[in-house]
C-alpha positions as a printed NumPy array, in Angstrom:
array([[  54.782, -142.084,   -1.414],
       [  53.357, -145.592,   -0.854],
       [  52.073, -147.451,   -3.812],
       [  50.957, -150.675,   -2.135],
       [  48.523, -151.54 ,    0.667],
       [  49.136, -154.702,    2.835],
       [  46.252, -155.93 ,    5.018],
       [  46.928, -158.284,    7.938],
       [  44.727, -159.307,   10.909],
       [  46.276, -157.609,   13.9  ],
       [  48.028, -154.312,   14.712],
       [  51.016, -156.251,   16.23 ],
       [  51.475, -158.104,   12.969],
       [  51.049, -154.923,   11.045],
       [  53.728, -153.229,   13.088],
       [  56.251, -155.997,   12.556],
       [  55.724, -156.317,    8.826],
       [  55.557, -152.6  ,    8.267],
       [  59.215, -152.262,    9.538],
       [  60.402, -154.884,    7.023],
       [  58.661, -153.547,    3.95 ],
       [  59.559, -149.88 ,    4.105],
       [  57.909, -146.661,    2.991],
       [  56.429, -148.014,   -0.289],
       [  53.917, -150.033,    1.634],
       [  51.131, -149.028,    3.855],
       [  50.299, -151.884,    6.269],
       [  46.889, -151.984,    7.903],
       [  45.016, -154.391,   10.26 ],
       [  41.486, -155.766,    9.547],
       [  41.201, -156.825,   13.238],
       [  40.257, -160.352,   12.176],
       [  37.23 , -161.298,   10.18 ],
       [  35.211, -158.462,    8.633],
       [  32.18 , -160.564,    7.551],
       [  30.298, -163.488,    9.074],
       [  26.917, -165.194,    9.233],
       [  24.316, -163.126,   11.107],
       [  23.693, -163.951,   14.776],
       [  19.905, -163.341,   14.573],
       [  19.169, -165.913,   11.935],
       [  20.635, -169.135,   10.422],
       [  22.025, -167.107,    7.443],
       [  22.235, -170.115,    5.106],
       [  20.005, -170.808,    2.068],
       [  19.824, -174.599,    2.425],
       [  17.701, -174.918,   -0.72 ],
       [  20.148, -172.799,   -2.776],
       [  23.333, -175.006,   -2.573],
       [  23.855, -173.842,    1.062],
       [  24.491, -170.308,   -0.036],
       [  25.735, -168.242,    2.926],
       [  24.287, -164.744,    3.591],
       [  27.246, -162.817,    4.912],
       [  26.936, -159.535,    6.681],
       [  29.395, -157.001,    7.953],
       [  30.467, -157.672,   11.56 ],
       [  29.057, -155.05 ,   13.903],
       [  31.605, -152.553,   15.052],
       [  33.85 , -152.953,   11.982],
       [  32.512, -149.824,   10.233],
       [  35.468, -147.571,   11.084],
       [  38.075, -150.225,   10.286],
       [  36.455, -150.951,    6.815],
       [  36.294, -147.139,    6.069],
       [  39.984, -146.83 ,    6.888],
       [  40.769, -149.759,    4.609],
       [  38.629, -148.425,    1.776],
       [  40.179, -144.95 ,    2.066],
       [  43.7  , -146.52 ,    1.996],
       [  42.71 , -148.615,   -0.973],
       [  41.926, -145.525,   -3.114],
       [  45.464, -144.235,   -2.551],
       [  47.367, -147.243,   -3.909],
       [  47.878, -149.137,   -7.075],
       [  48.187, -152.664,   -5.516],
       [  46.631, -154.436,   -2.524],
       [  48.198, -157.518,   -0.873],
       [  46.186, -159.638,    1.518],
       [  48.524, -161.116,    4.135],
       [  46.3  , -162.906,    6.67 ],
       [  47.526, -166.059,    8.407],
       [  48.52 , -169.073,    6.219],
       [  45.54 , -171.378,    7.024],
       [  41.895, -171.816,    6.015],
       [  40.776, -168.996,    8.398],
       [  43.316, -166.643,    7.024],
       [  42.324, -167.478,    3.381],
       [  38.744, -166.774,    4.225],
       [  39.653, -163.434,    5.781],
       [  41.539, -162.529,    2.579],
       [  38.554, -163.605,    0.431],
       [  36.094, -161.422,    2.371],
       [  38.421, -158.52 ,    2.176],
       [  38.833, -158.948,   -1.607],
       [  35.12 , -159.011,   -1.885],
       [  34.702, -155.88 ,    0.11 ],
       [  37.446, -153.866,   -1.515],
       [  36.515, -155.142,   -5.015],
       [  39.732, -156.991,   -5.716],
       [  39.618, -159.78 ,   -8.288],
       [  40.267, -163.023,   -6.305],
       [  42.082, -164.431,   -9.396],
       [  44.699, -161.645,   -9.278],
       [  48.029, -162.204,   -7.47 ],
       [  46.954, -160.487,   -4.313],
       [  47.519, -163.173,   -1.622],
       [  50.817, -163.297,    0.243],
       [  51.613, -165.959,    2.886],
       [  54.588, -166.629,    5.103],
       [  55.136, -169.234,    7.879],
       [  57.262, -166.955,    9.992],
       [  57.417, -163.181,   10.433],
       [  61.073, -162.439,    9.801],
       [  62.565, -159.931,    7.368],
       [  63.768, -162.537,    4.93 ],
       [  60.588, -164.633,    5.008],
       [  58.373, -161.573,    4.507],
       [  60.458, -160.163,    1.641],
       [  60.604, -163.637,   -0.095],
       [  56.694, -163.933,    0.234],
       [  56.118, -160.619,   -1.581],
       [  58.304, -161.848,   -4.491],
       [  55.725, -164.62 ,   -5.286],
       [  52.125, -163.481,   -4.435],
       [  49.346, -165.795,   -5.626],
       [  45.621, -165.711,   -6.277],
       [  43.226, -166.563,   -3.384],
       [  42.939, -170.265,   -2.97 ],
       [  39.232, -170.984,   -3.17 ],
       [  39.636, -174.67 ,   -2.089],
       [  40.914, -173.278,    1.294],
       [  38.073, -170.73 ,    1.369],
       [  35.491, -173.377,    0.602],
       [  36.854, -175.724,    3.33 ],
       [  36.49 , -172.949,    5.807],
       [  32.982, -172.07 ,    4.56 ],
       [  31.894, -175.629,    4.671],
       [  33.014, -176.042,    8.37 ],
       [  31.397, -172.63 ,    9.263],
       [  28.164, -173.583,    7.632],
       [  28.148, -177.116,    8.939],
       [  28.564, -175.902,   12.473],
       [  25.945, -173.222,   11.977],
       [  23.387, -175.858,   10.723],
       [  23.996, -178.048,   13.769],
       [  23.932, -175.163,   16.226],
       [  21.07 , -173.224,   14.864],
       [  18.822, -176.205,   14.165],
       [  19.32 , -178.161,   17.396],
       [  19.665, -175.248,   19.855],
       [  16.086, -173.962,   19.428],
       [  14.778, -177.409,   19.97 ],
       [  16.652, -177.654,   23.2  ],
       [  15.339, -174.264,   24.221],
       [  11.731, -175.44 ,   23.666],
       [  12.058, -178.905,   25.148],
       [  14.518, -178.301,   28.027],
       [  15.82 , -174.843,   28.88 ],
       [  16.39 , -171.451,   27.205],
       [  20.08 , -170.594,   26.467],
       [  21.091, -174.187,   25.685],
       [  23.05 , -174.851,   22.528],
       [  24.634, -177.839,   20.783],
       [  27.775, -177.89 ,   18.683],
       [  29.262, -180.449,   16.398],
       [  32.841, -180.957,   17.623],
       [  32.013, -179.548,   21.085],
       [  29.295, -182.225,   21.647],
       [  31.727, -185.046,   20.92 ],
       [  34.239, -183.525,   23.379],
       [  31.504, -183.396,   26.084],
       [  30.561, -186.974,   25.359],
       [  34.204, -188.103,   25.756],
       [  34.287, -186.449,   29.23 ],
       [  30.9  , -188.036,   30.208],
       [  31.941, -191.481,   28.96 ],
       [  35.176, -191.292,   31.058],
       [  33.017, -190.259,   34.095],
       [  30.764, -193.228,   33.546],
       [  33.828, -195.579,   33.348],
       [  35.029, -194.179,   36.695],
       [  31.563, -194.62 ,   38.292],
       [  31.407, -198.236,   36.991],
       [  34.93 , -199.175,   37.974],
       [  35.28 , -201.95 ,   40.493],
       [  38.674, -201.83 ,   42.246],
       [  40.722, -205.071,   42.371],
       [  43.089, -205.875,   45.191],
       [  46.801, -206.534,   44.553],
       [  49.955, -206.642,   46.616],
       [  53.552, -205.863,   46.058],
       [  56.622, -206.959,   48.121],
       [  59.643, -204.639,   47.995],
       [  62.952, -205.492,   49.617],
       [  65.355, -202.792,   50.791],
       [  68.745, -204.498,   50.248],
       [  72.363, -203.662,   51.148],
       [  75.498, -204.87 ,   49.288],
       [  78.752, -203.694,   50.783],
       [  78.078, -199.956,   51.497],
       [  75.287, -199.451,   48.87 ],
       [  71.584, -199.859,   49.278],
       [  69.061, -200.639,   46.532],
       [  65.584, -201.845,   46.033],
       [  64.133, -205.12 ,   44.537],
       [  60.638, -206.282,   43.9  ],
       [  59.152, -209.765,   44.145],
       [  59.038, -211.374,   40.695],
       [  58.377, -215.202,   40.805],
       [  58.546, -218.489,   42.762],
       [  60.372, -221.471,   41.451],
       [  60.734, -219.796,   38.032],
       [  56.951, -219.078,   37.742],
       [  55.703, -215.47 ,   37.579],
       [  53.244, -214.968,   40.432],
       [  50.668, -212.3  ,   40.772],
       [  49.844, -211.322,   44.419],
       [  46.135, -210.93 ,   44.759],
       [  45.647, -211.252,   48.499],
       [  47.433, -211.226,   51.81 ],
       [  47.367, -215.06 ,   51.797],
       [  49.529, -214.903,   48.589],
       [  51.955, -212.664,   50.384],
       [  52.242, -215.044,   53.303],
       [  53.078, -217.875,   50.958],
       [  55.903, -215.821,   49.342],
       [  57.184, -214.812,   52.806],
       [  57.238, -218.48 ,   53.755],
       [  59.084, -219.418,   50.504],
       [  61.691, -216.791,   51.176],
       [  62.58 , -218.251,   54.551],
       [  65.392, -216.312,   56.416],
       [  67.929, -216.567,   53.734],
       [  70.066, -213.818,   52.399],
       [  69.479, -212.615,   48.801],
       [  71.943, -214.118,   46.266],
       [  72.474, -212.583,   42.9  ],
       [  71.39 , -215.256,   40.349],
       [  71.641, -213.314,   37.006],
       [  72.777, -209.91 ,   35.876],
       [  71.689, -208.548,   32.505],
       [  73.309, -205.401,   31.174],
       [  72.606, -203.695,   27.969],
       [  72.926, -200.233,   26.284],
       [  69.665, -198.486,   25.236],
       [  69.097, -195.45 ,   22.96 ],
       [  66.532, -192.889,   23.734],
       [  65.395, -190.653,   20.98 ],
       [  64.207, -187.   ,   21.23 ],
       [  60.555, -186.032,   20.792],
       [  59.543, -184.393,   17.559],
       [  59.412, -180.571,   17.369],
       [  56.011, -179.124,   18.437],
       [  52.811, -179.268,   16.534],
       [  49.737, -177.387,   17.95 ],
       [  48.421, -180.261,   19.988],
       [  51.756, -181.25 ,   21.539],
       [  52.583, -177.645,   22.38 ],
       [  49.25 , -177.307,   24.229],
       [  49.832, -180.547,   26.024],
       [  53.376, -179.823,   27.094],
       [  52.56 , -176.212,   28.145],
       [  49.821, -177.612,   30.352],
       [  52.141, -180.148,   31.856],
       [  55.227, -178.015,   32.401],
       [  53.811, -174.523,   32.66 ],
       [  50.301, -174.975,   33.867],
       [  48.87 , -173.075,   30.954],
       [  45.397, -173.507,   29.642],
       [  45.121, -174.37 ,   25.893],
       [  43.661, -170.793,   25.26 ],
       [  46.533, -169.202,   27.048],
       [  49.145, -171.245,   25.213],
       [  47.647, -170.137,   21.849],
       [  47.342, -166.51 ,   22.895],
       [  50.97 , -166.236,   24.075],
       [  52.156, -168.17 ,   20.982],
       [  50.344, -165.733,   18.833],
       [  52.312, -162.865,   20.356],
       [  55.582, -164.597,   19.832],
       [  54.636, -165.32 ,   16.181],
       [  53.409, -161.789,   15.347],
       [  56.582, -160.173,   16.745],
       [  58.353, -158.807,   19.768],
       [  60.417, -155.629,   20.035],
       [  64.044, -156.74 ,   20.487],
       [  65.489, -153.279,   20.977],
       [  68.143, -152.537,   18.34 ],
       [  67.124, -155.461,   16.22 ],
       [  63.64 , -154.121,   15.99 ],
       [  60.357, -156.06 ,   16.036],
       [  60.846, -159.771,   15.165],
       [  58.547, -162.805,   14.982],
       [  60.209, -165.262,   17.328],
       [  58.441, -168.526,   16.439],
       [  56.929, -169.996,   13.284],
       [  53.144, -170.31 ,   12.758],
       [  51.612, -172.036,   15.753],
       [  48.591, -173.653,   14.103],
       [  50.076, -176.701,   12.389],
       [  49.935, -180.529,   12.412],
       [  53.207, -181.023,   10.607],
       [  56.502, -182.097,   12.15 ],
       [  58.445, -180.963,    9.064],
       [  61.506, -178.646,    9.547],
       [  63.114, -176.613,    6.639],
       [  66.632, -177.689,    5.656],
       [  67.811, -174.115,    6.389],
       [  66.551, -174.295,   10.041],
       [  68.115, -177.776,   10.341],
       [  71.485, -176.589,    9.216],
       [  71.35 , -173.578,   11.564],
       [  70.436, -175.848,   14.503],
       [  73.292, -178.357,   13.569],
       [  75.881, -175.563,   13.553],
       [  74.585, -174.18 ,   16.873],
       [  74.637, -177.631,   18.54 ],
       [  78.053, -178.43 ,   17.301],
       [  79.542, -175.198,   18.459],
       [  77.747, -175.162,   21.873],
       [  77.915, -178.802,   22.857],
       [  80.314, -180.543,   20.518],
       [  80.128, -182.771,   17.477],
       [  79.045, -185.767,   19.613],
       [  75.719, -184.077,   20.149],
       [  74.902, -183.862,   16.419],
       [  73.182, -186.86 ,   14.92 ],
       [  74.703, -188.803,   11.981],
       [  71.774, -187.708,    9.701],
       [  69.398, -184.826,   10.05 ],
       [  66.245, -185.996,   11.858],
       [  63.045, -186.415,    9.87 ],
       [  59.942, -187.129,   11.967],
       [  57.016, -189.138,   10.717],
       [  53.587, -187.535,   10.738],
       [  51.943, -188.066,   14.064],
       [  48.488, -188.161,   12.327],
       [  47.962, -189.783,    8.928],
       [  45.557, -186.927,    8.112],
       [  48.121, -184.171,    8.922],
       [  48.02 , -181.501,    6.213],
       [  51.763, -180.73 ,    6.336],
       [  50.99 , -177.216,    4.944],
       [  53.468, -175.586,    7.434],
       [  56.531, -176.399,    9.322],
       [  56.481, -177.537,   12.917],
       [  56.541, -174.879,   15.569],
       [  60.076, -173.691,   16.039],
       [  62.16 , -170.643,   16.838],
       [  62.62 , -168.477,   13.697],
       [  66.363, -168.511,   14.61 ],
       [  67.985, -170.842,   17.088],
       [  70.631, -168.247,   17.662],
       [  68.014, -166.296,   19.641],
       [  68.413, -168.418,   22.762],
       [  66.008, -167.951,   25.63 ],
       [  68.562, -166.271,   28.004],
       [  69.317, -163.606,   25.354],
       [  65.63 , -162.987,   24.739],
       [  64.505, -162.962,   28.342],
       [  64.875, -159.109,   28.831],
       [  62.464, -158.493,   25.983],
       [  59.787, -160.882,   26.951],
       [  57.059, -160.962,   29.613],
       [  57.252, -163.865,   32.052],
       [  54.663, -166.033,   30.123],
       [  56.304, -165.207,   26.747],
       [  59.616, -166.206,   28.079],
       [  58.458, -169.419,   29.575],
       [  56.605, -170.484,   26.376],
       [  59.49 , -169.416,   24.106],
       [  62.042, -171.385,   26.21 ],
       [  59.827, -174.437,   25.912],
       [  59.517, -174.07 ,   22.053],
       [  63.284, -173.318,   21.716],
       [  64.446, -176.226,   23.936],
       [  62.122, -178.751,   22.275],
       [  63.224, -177.791,   18.703],
       [  66.964, -177.886,   19.703],
       [  66.553, -181.231,   21.483],
       [  64.732, -182.658,   18.422],
       [  67.804, -181.974,   16.293],
       [  70.25 , -183.527,   18.657],
       [  71.77 , -186.997,   18.998],
       [  70.052, -189.697,   21.015],
       [  70.787, -190.345,   24.713],
       [  72.564, -193.487,   25.582],
       [  71.547, -195.258,   28.728],
       [  73.15 , -198.243,   30.439],
       [  70.422, -200.491,   31.859],
       [  70.863, -203.328,   34.408],
       [  68.411, -205.991,   35.503],
       [  69.401, -208.159,   38.449],
       [  67.64 , -211.304,   39.601],
       [  68.225, -212.161,   43.301],
       [  67.179, -215.481,   44.774],
       [  65.979, -215.866,   48.288],
       [  64.697, -219.354,   49.334],
       [  62.546, -220.347,   46.369],
       [  61.449, -216.859,   45.566],
       [  62.998, -214.478,   42.997],
       [  63.227, -210.72 ,   43.325],
       [  64.293, -208.366,   40.558],
       [  66.087, -205.037,   40.771],
       [  66.1  , -202.692,   37.731],
       [  68.236, -199.662,   37.248],
       [  69.759, -197.442,   34.655],
       [  72.152, -194.571,   34.316],
       [  72.755, -192.058,   31.583],
       [  75.93 , -192.855,   29.736],
       [  75.608, -190.058,   27.276],
       [  73.037, -187.291,   27.723],
       [  72.58 , -186.358,   24.049],
       [  69.372, -184.374,   23.659],
       [  68.618, -184.869,   27.446],
       [  71.273, -182.239,   28.066],
       [  68.57 , -179.729,   27.054],
       [  65.096, -181.119,   27.293],
       [  63.078, -184.208,   28.378],
       [  59.414, -184.43 ,   27.349],
       [  56.84 , -184.393,   30.207],
       [  53.904, -186.85 ,   30.726],
       [  50.373, -186.583,   31.895],
       [  50.902, -188.776,   35.051],
       [  53.556, -186.599,   36.628],
       [  56.118, -189.386,   36.646],
       [  59.685, -188.276,   36.551],
       [  62.754, -189.549,   34.834],
       [  64.608, -189.936,   38.033],
       [  67.405, -192.422,   37.683],
       [  67.597, -195.54 ,   39.806],
       [  71.24 , -196.634,   40.163],
       [  72.292, -200.137,   41.213],
       [  75.671, -200.964,   42.756],
       [  78.035, -203.13 ,   40.739],
       [  76.649, -206.652,   41.207],
       [  77.857, -209.965,   39.962],
       [  76.399, -213.479,   40.025],
       [  77.029, -214.988,   43.513],
       [  77.063, -211.701,   45.311],
       [  75.185, -211.518,   48.576],
       [  72.722, -208.738,   49.514],
       [  71.53 , -208.304,   53.135],
       [  67.789, -207.457,   53.571],
       [  67.193, -204.378,   55.738],
       [  63.414, -204.205,   55.198],
       [  60.805, -206.408,   53.64 ],
       [  57.916, -204.266,   52.748],
       [  54.608, -205.892,   51.622],
       [  51.996, -203.305,   50.546],
       [  48.304, -203.653,   49.697],
       [  47.158, -201.707,   46.636],
       [  43.885, -201.45 ,   44.614],
       [  43.644, -200.858,   40.928],
       [  42.672, -197.357,   40.027],
       [  39.95 , -196.197,   37.642],
       [  40.929, -194.398,   34.436],
       [  41.922, -190.711,   35.133],
       [  39.644, -187.812,   34.351],
       [  40.612, -185.753,   31.359],
       [  42.889, -182.854,   31.885],
       [  43.108, -180.374,   28.986],
       [  46.3  , -182.007,   27.858],
       [  44.688, -185.512,   27.912],
       [  41.601, -184.322,   26.106],
       [  43.564, -182.636,   23.316],
       [  45.639, -185.636,   22.905],
       [  42.644, -187.898,   22.656],
       [  40.803, -185.545,   20.176],
       [  43.96 , -185.502,   18.031],
       [  44.335, -189.346,   18.18 ],
       [  40.756, -189.97 ,   17.128],
       [  40.694, -187.229,   14.462],
       [  38.244, -184.795,   16.131],
       [  38.901, -181.178,   15.301],
       [  41.99 , -179.582,   13.797],
       [  44.878, -177.58 ,   15.23 ],
       [  42.85 , -174.341,   15.168],
       [  39.793, -175.83 ,   16.926],
       [  41.24 , -177.533,   20.103],
       [  41.466, -174.432,   22.324],
       [  38.128, -172.778,   21.36 ],
       [  36.384, -176.126,   21.708],
       [  37.611, -176.516,   25.325],
       [  36.584, -172.907,   26.117],
       [  33.119, -173.363,   24.591],
       [  32.058, -176.454,   26.379],
       [  32.952, -174.724,   29.765],
       [  31.171, -171.451,   28.924],
       [  28.061, -173.376,   28.14 ],
       [  28.001, -175.016,   31.626],
       [  28.242, -178.565,   30.272],
       [  31.614, -179.131,   31.755],
       [  33.317, -177.837,   34.888],
       [  36.838, -178.152,   36.29 ],
       [  37.958, -179.637,   39.509],
       [  41.662, -179.687,   40.402],
       [  42.453, -179.102,   36.76 ],
       [  40.395, -181.971,   35.63 ],
       [  37.102, -181.931,   33.551],
       [  33.868, -183.222,   35.163],
       [  30.539, -183.195,   33.416],
       [  27.69 , -181.179,   34.867],
       [  24.074, -182.514,   35.179],
       [  23.152, -180.058,   32.333],
       [  25.86 , -181.51 ,   30.086],
       [  24.802, -184.964,   30.887],
       [  21.155, -184.245,   30.03 ],
       [  21.968, -182.578,   26.745],
       [  24.206, -185.392,   25.64 ],
       [  21.513, -187.971,   26.586],
       [  19.113, -186.141,   24.283],
       [  21.703, -185.778,   21.486],
       [  22.465, -189.601,   21.719],
       [  18.81 , -190.422,   21.392],
       [  17.913, -188.146,   18.487],
       [  21.189, -187.141,   16.725],
       [  23.58 , -190.15 ,   17.245],
       [  25.667, -189.183,   14.225],
       [  26.656, -185.885,   15.718],
       [  28.175, -187.763,   18.691],
       [  29.682, -190.663,   16.713],
       [  33.36 , -190.389,   16.78 ],
       [  33.921, -192.091,   13.457],
       [  31.28 , -189.962,   11.747],
       [  32.83 , -186.672,   13.041],
       [  36.303, -187.872,   12.14 ],
       [  35.07 , -188.76 ,    8.649],
       [  33.553, -185.301,    8.319],
       [  36.918, -183.735,    9.134],
       [  38.513, -185.824,    6.448],
       [  35.885, -184.58 ,    3.965],
       [  36.814, -181.007,    4.916],
       [  40.407, -181.777,    4.323],
       [  39.467, -183.175,    0.926],
       [  37.679, -179.938,    0.122],
       [  40.881, -178.01 ,    1.058],
       [  42.893, -180.3  ,   -1.219],
       [  40.484, -179.667,   -4.145],
       [  39.377, -183.343,   -4.17 ],
       [  35.794, -182.792,   -2.934],
       [  32.982, -180.359,   -3.705],
       [  31.925, -178.413,   -0.583],
       [  28.295, -178.252,   -1.47 ],
       [  28.166, -182.112,   -1.935],
       [  29.792, -182.65 ,    1.492],
       [  27.104, -180.386,    3.062],
       [  24.229, -181.915,    1.131],
       [  25.282, -185.477,    2.158],
       [  25.326, -184.515,    5.832],
       [  22.074, -182.447,    5.77 ],
       [  19.976, -185.075,    3.975],
       [  19.937, -187.422,    7.128],
       [  20.233, -184.535,    9.62 ],
       [  16.998, -182.993,    8.359],
       [  15.077, -186.275,    8.901],
       [  16.546, -186.502,   12.375],
       [  15.295, -183.009,   13.173],
       [  11.717, -183.838,   12.163],
       [  11.711, -186.892,   14.393],
       [  13.124, -184.912,   17.325],
       [  10.594, -182.094,   16.878],
       [   7.729, -184.636,   17.28 ],
       [   9.128, -187.158,   19.76 ],
       [  11.481, -185.221,   22.126],
       [   9.588, -184.738,   25.428],
       [   9.67 , -181.593,   27.395],
       [  11.962, -181.797,   30.4  ],
       [  11.906, -179.503,   33.406],
       [  15.236, -179.099,   35.279],
       [  14.785, -178.82 ,   38.962],
       [  17.451, -176.974,   40.927],
       [  18.857, -178.835,   43.951],
       [  17.816, -176.949,   47.065],
       [  20.517, -176.284,   49.741],
       [  20.035, -175.856,   53.493],
       [  21.362, -172.282,   53.259],
       [  19.065, -169.26 ,   53.046],
       [  19.836, -166.085,   51.162],
       [  20.977, -163.364,   53.514],
       [  19.461, -160.619,   51.188],
       [  15.88 , -161.881,   50.788],
       [  15.523, -164.945,   52.984],
       [  14.736, -167.404,   50.166],
       [  16.429, -170.756,   49.943],
       [  19.736, -170.958,   48.013],
       [  19.94 , -173.541,   45.201],
       [  22.922, -175.231,   43.764],
       [  23.952, -174.081,   40.262],
       [  26.834, -175.202,   38.095],
       [  29.147, -172.68 ,   36.551],
       [  32.382, -172.722,   34.62 ],
       [  34.412, -173.604,   37.757],
       [  31.936, -175.991,   39.427],
       [  28.999, -175.619,   41.756],
       [  28.039, -172.4  ,   43.482],
       [  24.998, -171.161,   45.415],
       [  22.33 , -168.905,   43.863],
       [  19.209, -167.39 ,   45.319],
       [  16.008, -169.237,   44.291],
       [  14.341, -165.893,   43.978],
       [  16.116, -165.104,   40.765],
       [  15.524, -162.814,   38.805],
       [  14.105, -160.713,   41.688],
       [  17.147, -161.502,   43.798],
       [  20.466, -162.142,   42.018],
       [  22.483, -163.065,   45.097],
       [  25.225, -165.693,   44.549],
       [  27.942, -167.053,   46.754],
       [  30.624, -169.711,   46.61 ],
       [  30.348, -173.096,   48.233],
       [  32.918, -173.09 ,   51.032],
       [  34.602, -176.152,   52.631],
       [  35.765, -176.256,   56.178],
       [  39.24 , -177.869,   56.201],
       [  39.29 , -178.429,   59.986],
       [  42.059, -175.976,   60.826],
       [  41.706, -172.978,   63.145],
       [  42.697, -169.612,   61.802],
       [  46.305, -168.897,   62.739],
       [  45.686, -165.12 ,   62.788],
       [  42.547, -164.489,   64.77 ],
       [  42.265, -167.953,   66.581],
       [  38.386, -167.543,   66.595],
       [  37.66 , -168.373,   62.938],
       [  38.084, -171.574,   60.902],
       [  39.993, -171.925,   57.628],
       [  37.716, -172.602,   54.712],
       [  38.492, -173.408,   51.087],
       [  37.333, -170.911,   48.473],
       [  37.69 , -170.352,   44.74 ],
       [  38.952, -167.2  ,   43.038],
       [  37.139, -165.715,   40.036],
       [  39.616, -167.575,   37.792],
       [  38.777, -170.899,   39.44 ],
       [  41.907, -171.275,   41.52 ],
       [  41.511, -172.608,   45.156],
       [  42.71 , -170.509,   48.069],
       [  42.249, -170.538,   51.86 ],
       [  40.896, -167.915,   54.136],
       [  39.313, -167.195,   57.479],
       [  35.485, -167.664,   57.716],
       [  35.396, -164.47 ,   59.796],
       [  36.214, -162.278,   56.822],
       [  36.147, -159.257,   56.594],
       [  36.7  , -159.209,   60.369],
       [  39.824, -161.329,   59.78 ],
       [  41.764, -160.952,   56.544],
       [  43.901, -164.083,   56.711],
       [  44.285, -165.57 ,   53.28 ],
       [  46.808, -168.126,   51.687],
       [  47.199, -169.93 ,   48.318],
       [  48.686, -172.918,   50.216],
       [  46.529, -175.193,   52.3  ],
       [  47.309, -174.799,   56.073],
       [  48.161, -177.947,   57.977],
       [  46.516, -178.595,   61.325],
       [  49.695, -178.999,   63.328],
       [  52.606, -176.622,   64.221],
       [  56.1  , -176.717,   62.786],
       [  58.269, -179.036,   64.942],
       [  61.14 , -176.618,   64.789],
       [  59.561, -173.24 ,   65.583],
       [  55.867, -173.978,   66.276],
       [  54.746, -171.661,   63.414],
       [  52.17 , -172.466,   60.715],
       [  52.782, -175.37 ,   58.345],
       [  51.315, -175.35 ,   54.923],
       [  50.989, -178.053,   52.205],
       [  52.918, -177.592,   48.957],
       [  51.884, -179.87 ,   46.113],
       [  53.602, -180.601,   42.79 ],
       [  53.654, -183.575,   40.391],
       [  56.046, -185.584,   42.634],
       [  53.797, -185.455,   45.726],
       [  53.103, -183.27 ,   48.797],
       [  55.378, -181.6  ,   51.299],
       [  54.838, -179.74 ,   54.529],
       [  56.659, -176.468,   54.651],
       [  56.939, -173.952,   57.429],
       [  55.861, -170.336,   56.818],
       [  58.653, -168.925,   59.052],
       [  61.685, -171.15 ,   59.15 ],
       [  63.389, -173.577,   56.692],
       [  61.525, -176.738,   57.829],
       [  60.447, -178.821,   54.829],
       [  59.378, -182.472,   54.84 ],
       [  57.95 , -184.868,   52.428],
       [  54.443, -186.274,   53.273],
       [  54.93 , -190.09 ,   53.351],
       [  52.243, -192.691,   53.718],
       [  52.284, -194.775,   56.826],
       [  54.849, -197.517,   56.517],
       [  53.584, -201.014,   56.966],
       [  56.914, -202.756,   56.187],
       [  58.397, -205.617,   58.199],
       [  61.672, -204.967,   60.006],
       [  64.253, -207.716,   59.458]])
């Protein structure tokens, strides 16, 4: 008969742990938090040291009754929620409800859900850490004060349903500031001159560098003409060759932010999806005969630390699989990416490197496999030897002008044998090889290619870029990135176009009001300092009531001024030329989570809505009468269909091209990836890269 009750958050976690602990333990799930601040009121006694008034979350009655009944049947209760502030708070609320003394050794934590880790954790239970609890309470109350004090003001002055958040508002402002930078950007002209050269049987590329030893920027076509005159009609002569060996080190194992960024780049995952799939891998997957096992360590972490045991296992695996050359001389230790990193947990890694992705594939869903493979490869690569590259820079003289060719090749792959980190700009690590060249060699020009360019504005934020920026400036913490991005979209302050964030008019208006009346909330340094204070509460170095009091003193004064001076603003909907087919009223433009859509101006009497469609100028290949239009799915993804639907059901995820396949005359579609666009036939194997018009000069 069981003599101990273990409470975790989720049924999946309960199932995994239950198999490890055996029949003497009953393992139950609380299904997350059981208590929270009420939704109908602020729930914080500001004048009583910010005392929170917690209530039982609606719908938790049956779960709590089950836990209470189980509590009566055992001698000991262990609270095994996740090893972070949120998990500590869940444990504290459970202790309060089940009348467990928080100073008793009732709290059990583990960074990975494996048999050994779980059994070791139960050998050393501890009391509930009230510093962690108070840090969570302080954040929850702080966000409640901001949200429940500013939101009613926005309802009264602007529009019902609006709300303001502390970290979310800063994230929205970052996106708006970037959009303003783009709008204010003035492009500047510049030119490049590329020479396609041939030496013996090899061809390579060199770019203009200088004239008469002086580095020259090409700002106009006149500058290009001067260079072309300086070149004359001479052949290119190798003037200098520089060769050197360069080491390239692997990226650190994943932390929460880098996992979200890399999953966005390589897998196309949203931050919320990454965390959801990672949670499944952490809580446990059924591996057949081996049973249910947690495949990765805890995924909310800002630490790059790796346990010596995991490092030794990785070393042995790498040496056996790839050879001793691929093992570094010393185990790799990675510096903290952020000076404020808590280092409470390890980096995100596989619980055993011996469970390689190919072996695990049959037990995992497609998304689970792809994310696990990413985590496994990144970790193994992080423990491998550096790559060695041979680089070559060649200066070639032609007339009084100098061109430079740069190339490299991998001499020793090292960690690159397994994994290379992605980047936000889609650039690849494609190698550029140069032929063996020596001083005095002659290269024959095949094409001189001058091109006009214009400087580009800074890019809009993708999820990966925004997470990276938030991390760099100290806004939010590992557990807050994904929910922050979700929240600002649900509120309609931000929309997504082509996987990039754009601010809505509503978001712009709210941020303008916040900047005028609550500048501290939007101040990056102030918000980052507040995060530091919460970390100090967690470390036991700061009193949580004092932190809240310090913030609220000035915030309350701001509220009083805003109440009196903020003017009422009426938001006018932009009227479209389309009429509602249901009631005849004009349709108006509205902004939703995935951008603009049309809604009937007769709302709430008429609730008709429809997407904004875009004619791409291509006739329907199926019915020949309709036109292909661009639409959005419910999940925000673009697709293409006939405007005669439902009469014609033609639909495609790929954009049709307005010309036939040159081989079989069938439909061509455009395929896009990070390296560019290609035209591909839907029937035969025709596949060509889309290349910009060449304005080079034949020689």
